[in-house]
C-alpha positions as CSV (number, residue, x, y, z in Angstrom):
1,M,0.1,-0.4,-0.3
2,S,1.9,3.6,-0.9
3,A,2.1,6.1,1.7
4,P,-0.7,8.6,1.7
5,D,-0.5,12.1,0.3
6,W,-1.4,13.8,3.5
7,R,-1.5,17.3,1.4
8,H,-4.6,16.5,-0.5
9,L,-6.4,14.7,2.3
10,P,-9.6,16.5,4.2
11,S,-8.8,17.0,8.1
12,L,-9.2,14.4,10.3
13,S,-11.8,16.1,12.0
14,A,-14.0,16.4,9.1
15,L,-13.4,13.0,8.6
16,R,-14.0,11.6,12.3
17,A,-17.1,13.8,12.5
18,F,-18.4,12.0,9.6
19,E,-17.3,8.6,10.3
20,V,-19.6,9.1,13.7
21,A,-22.7,10.8,12.4
22,A,-22.7,8.1,9.4
23,R,-22.4,5.1,11.9
24,H,-25.0,6.6,14.4
25,R,-27.2,8.1,11.5
26,N,-27.5,11.4,13.7
27,F,-25.9,14.6,14.2
28,S,-26.9,14.9,17.9
29,E,-25.6,11.5,19.3
30,A,-22.2,12.3,17.0
31,A,-21.8,15.7,18.8
32,R,-22.4,13.5,22.2
33,V,-20.0,10.8,20.8
34,L,-17.7,13.7,20.0
35,N,-17.9,16.0,22.7
36,V,-18.5,18.9,20.3
37,T,-21.7,20.7,19.2
38,H,-24.5,19.3,16.9
39,A,-23.6,22.6,14.7
40,A,-20.2,21.5,14.6
41,I,-20.6,18.0,13.0
42,G,-23.3,19.7,10.9
43,Q,-20.3,22.4,9.8
44,A,-17.6,19.4,9.2
45,V,-19.6,17.3,7.3
46,R,-20.5,20.0,4.8
47,G,-17.2,21.2,4.4
48,L,-16.2,17.2,3.6
49,E,-18.8,17.6,1.2
50,A,-17.7,20.6,-0.6
51,E,-14.3,19.6,-0.3
52,L,-15.1,16.2,-2.0
53,G,-17.6,17.8,-4.4
54,T,-20.5,15.0,-3.4
55,T,-23.0,14.9,-1.6
56,L,-22.4,12.5,1.4
57,L,-25.6,12.5,3.9
58,R,-29.0,13.8,3.1
59,R,-30.8,14.8,6.0
60,Y,-34.4,14.0,6.2
61,G,-35.8,15.9,9.6
62,R,-33.4,14.2,12.4
63,D,-32.7,11.2,10.4
64,L,-30.0,11.2,8.1
65,T,-29.3,8.5,5.1
66,L,-26.3,7.8,3.1
67,T,-25.6,8.0,-0.6
68,E,-23.9,5.9,-2.3
69,D,-20.7,7.6,-2.3
70,G,-21.1,8.7,1.5
71,E,-22.0,4.6,2.2
72,R,-18.5,4.1,0.3
73,L,-16.3,6.6,2.3
74,A,-18.1,5.5,5.4
75,R,-17.0,1.6,5.0
76,A,-13.6,2.7,4.5
77,L,-13.5,5.4,7.4
78,H,-14.7,2.4,9.7
79,D,-12.2,0.4,8.2
80,G,-9.3,2.5,9.0
81,F,-9.9,4.2,12.0
82,G,-10.8,0.5,13.0
83,T,-7.0,-0.7,11.9
84,I,-5.8,2.6,14.0
85,A,-7.9,2.1,17.2
86,A,-6.7,-1.4,17.1
87,G,-2.9,-0.4,17.0
88,V,-2.9,2.1,19.5
89,E,-4.8,-0.5,22.1
90,A,-2.2,-3.0,21.1
91,L,0.9,-0.7,21.9
92,R,-1.1,0.4,25.3
93,R,-1.3,-3.4,26.1
94,V,2.6,-3.5,25.4
95,E,3.4,-0.6,27.4
96,K,1.3,-1.8,30.0
97,R,3.2,-5.3,30.4
98,R,6.6,-3.5,29.9
99,G,7.1,-2.3,33.4
100,L,9.8,0.3,34.7
101,R,13.5,-0.1,34.9
102,V,15.2,2.1,37.6
103,T,18.6,2.4,38.6
104,T,20.1,4.1,41.9
105,T,22.3,3.5,44.3
106,P,21.7,0.4,46.6
107,N,21.5,2.7,49.6
108,F,18.8,4.8,48.0
109,A,17.1,1.8,46.8
110,Q,17.5,0.1,50.1
111,S,16.4,3.0,52.0
112,V,14.0,5.1,50.4
113,L,12.4,3.1,47.4
114,L,11.6,0.0,49.0
115,P,9.9,0.9,51.9
116,R,8.0,3.4,50.0
117,L,7.3,1.2,46.9
118,G,3.8,-0.2,48.6
119,E,2.3,3.4,48.2
120,F,3.0,3.4,44.3
121,W,1.8,-0.3,44.1
122,R,-1.9,0.7,45.8
123,R,-1.8,3.5,42.8
124,H,-0.4,1.7,40.0
125,P,-1.0,-2.1,40.4
126,D,-0.7,-2.8,37.3
127,V,3.0,-1.0,36.7
128,A,5.8,-4.0,37.2
129,V,9.1,-2.4,38.6
130,S,12.6,-3.4,38.3
131,I,15.1,-1.4,40.6
132,T,18.6,-2.1,39.7
133,P,21.0,-1.2,42.4
134,D,24.6,0.2,41.2
135,Y,26.6,2.6,41.8
136,A,28.1,2.9,38.4
137,V,26.5,6.2,36.3
138,S,24.1,4.0,33.9
139,D,23.6,5.2,30.2
140,L,19.7,5.2,30.0
141,T,19.7,4.5,26.2
142,R,22.6,1.7,26.2
143,D,21.3,-0.2,29.2
144,G,17.7,0.1,28.5
145,Y,16.5,2.2,31.8
146,D,13.8,4.3,32.3
147,V,14.5,6.1,35.5
148,A,17.7,6.8,36.9
149,I,18.1,8.5,40.6
150,R,21.3,10.1,41.3
151,T,23.6,12.6,43.3
152,G,25.7,15.2,41.5
153,Q,25.1,18.4,39.6
154,G,22.4,17.5,37.4
155,S,24.3,18.0,34.2
156,W,24.4,14.6,32.8
157,P,24.3,14.4,28.9
158,R,21.2,13.6,26.9
159,T,19.4,13.3,29.8
160,V,16.5,15.4,31.7
161,A,17.3,15.8,35.5
162,E,14.8,17.1,37.8
163,P,16.1,17.9,41.5
164,L,13.9,15.0,43.4
165,V,15.3,15.9,47.2
166,R,17.9,18.4,48.8
167,T,19.7,16.2,51.3
168,R,22.6,16.5,53.6
169,Y,25.6,14.6,55.3
170,I,25.2,13.8,59.4
171,L,27.3,11.5,61.2
172,V,25.2,9.2,63.2
173,G,25.4,6.2,65.7
174,T,23.1,4.1,68.5
175,P,22.2,5.6,71.1
176,E,24.0,2.6,73.1
177,L,27.1,3.0,71.4
178,L,27.0,7.0,71.9
179,A,26.2,6.3,75.8
180,R,29.4,4.8,75.8
181,D,31.8,7.9,75.7
182,S,30.8,11.6,75.0
183,D,34.1,11.7,73.2
184,I,33.4,10.8,69.7
185,T,37.1,10.3,68.8
186,R,37.1,7.5,71.3
187,L,34.2,5.9,69.5
188,P,34.7,3.5,67.1
189,W,34.2,4.3,63.3
190,L,32.8,3.2,60.3
191,L,34.9,4.4,57.5
192,A,35.3,3.8,53.8
193,P,39.4,3.0,53.3
194,D,41.2,5.9,51.5
195,D,38.2,7.9,51.0
196,P,39.2,11.6,50.0
197,Q,35.9,13.4,51.0
198,E,35.8,12.0,54.7
199,A,39.3,12.6,54.6
200,L,38.3,16.6,54.3
201,W,35.9,16.3,56.7
202,F,38.1,15.4,59.1
203,Q,40.3,17.9,58.3
204,G,37.8,20.6,58.8
205,A,36.9,19.4,62.2
206,G,40.4,19.1,63.2
207,I,40.4,15.5,63.7
208,D,43.4,13.5,62.6
209,P,41.3,10.0,61.1
210,A,45.1,8.1,62.2
211,T,44.2,8.7,65.7
212,L,40.8,7.1,65.4
213,T,39.7,3.4,65.8
214,V,38.4,2.2,62.6
215,N,36.4,-0.6,61.4
216,G,36.7,-0.3,57.3
217,I,33.4,-0.8,55.6
218,D,33.7,-0.4,51.3
219,N,29.8,-1.4,51.2
220,P,27.8,1.8,52.1
221,T,24.2,-0.2,52.3
222,L,26.3,-2.8,54.5
223,A,28.0,0.2,56.7
224,V,24.1,1.2,57.5
225,S,24.0,-2.4,58.8
226,A,27.0,-2.5,60.6
227,A,26.0,1.4,62.1
228,L,22.9,-0.3,63.1
229,A,24.6,-2.7,64.7
230,G,26.5,-0.4,66.7
231,Y,29.8,-1.2,65.1
232,G,30.8,2.6,64.6
233,L,29.9,5.8,63.9
234,L,28.6,6.5,60.3
235,F,28.6,9.5,57.7
236,S,26.0,8.8,55.5
237,A,23.0,11.1,53.5
238,D,19.9,12.0,56.2
239,A,17.5,10.7,53.4
240,V,18.6,7.1,54.0
241,V,18.9,7.1,57.5
242,A,15.7,9.2,58.0
243,S,13.5,6.2,58.9
244,D,16.1,4.9,61.7
245,L,16.4,8.3,62.9
246,A,12.8,8.7,63.4
247,A,12.5,5.3,65.0
248,G,15.2,5.9,67.1
249,R,17.7,3.5,66.4
250,L,20.3,5.8,65.1
251,V,21.2,9.6,66.2
252,E,23.0,12.5,64.9
253,V,25.7,13.6,66.3
254,P,26.8,17.3,65.9
255,F,29.9,17.4,63.3
256,P,30.9,20.5,61.3
257,G,31.0,21.2,58.0
258,L,29.4,18.2,56.1
259,P,27.9,19.2,52.5
260,E,24.4,19.1,51.7
261,L,23.9,17.0,48.3
262,T,20.4,16.7,45.8
263,Y,19.5,13.6,44.5
264,W,18.0,13.8,40.9
265,V,15.6,11.8,39.0
266,V,17.0,11.6,35.6
267,T,14.8,10.5,32.2
268,L,15.5,10.6,28.7
269,P,14.6,13.6,26.7
270,G,11.2,13.5,24.5
271,P,7.6,12.4,25.5
272,R,7.7,10.3,28.6
273,R,5.9,6.8,29.2
274,P,2.5,7.4,31.2
275,A,3.8,4.7,34.1
276,V,7.4,6.7,33.6
277,D,5.3,9.9,34.0
278,A,3.1,8.1,37.5
279,F,6.0,6.9,39.0
280,V,8.4,10.4,38.6
281,S,5.4,12.0,40.3
282,W,5.2,9.6,42.9
283,L,8.9,10.0,43.6
284,R,8.1,14.3,43.9
285,A,5.4,13.6,46.4
286,K,5.9,13.7,50.1
287,P,5.5,10.2,51.6
288,G,1.5,9.4,51.5
289,E,0.4,12.4,49.2
290,S,0.0,10.5,46.4
291,E,-2.4,8.1,48.3
292,K,-4.3,11.6,49.0
293,G,-4.9,12.6,45.7
294,G,-7.5,9.7,45.0
């Protein structure tokens, strides 16, 4: 089948108005179906007849009768619009089955996403979500991800980055650990080996890390678990340990000069799938807020 010459085709809105009017044999019913006025349907059909140079409908009071040309065009439009509708519906079914692929850091996945994911599924039970915890910055196009949640400056090429949450680094420990000594330099610490960022924080606070008792944990997710077990003080983003702080399992310890950071929700440019839009909106809502919306 050759490609249609759109320059010589009538407007789709006029063709649609005629197809619905022909199917229902009534302008008022066609107006109700298309959510327009009776006059708009009549005007569209008259314009189509003028453009094609033929009578498509004959009007007898409120009743409509198709001419031979009208019958021929109505059958073609019914088949064509039916094929379009079937193709769109098939695409929507594929979209529902496809689900979402999300990449983020293991810490954010375990401490922030997973505890809240039930909220999203209560609102969107048909959207499957696959979360890949990874500290590497993934290429969304190459690796097939719909959404990434990252920290940084928000300037990744060929992506759209929206600020998700502004957070800060804090020092935390269990109440039991902190009760052992008021001098934090005499308590054990959970530090990443040779972390230059932590070295700068200690320098700003006037603490020599070489004098500390350090339990080296190179995995940030395991480090939070180790902190909860009372194995040492830990530097962490407050968003990651928010639930533990609220429950009293961890306590914030004053420490000067710790920086802030921003988590970004990152997607590909261009139109977004409905499931992606729903997930991003849920992410940006406060916990429980998405449920209040209905």
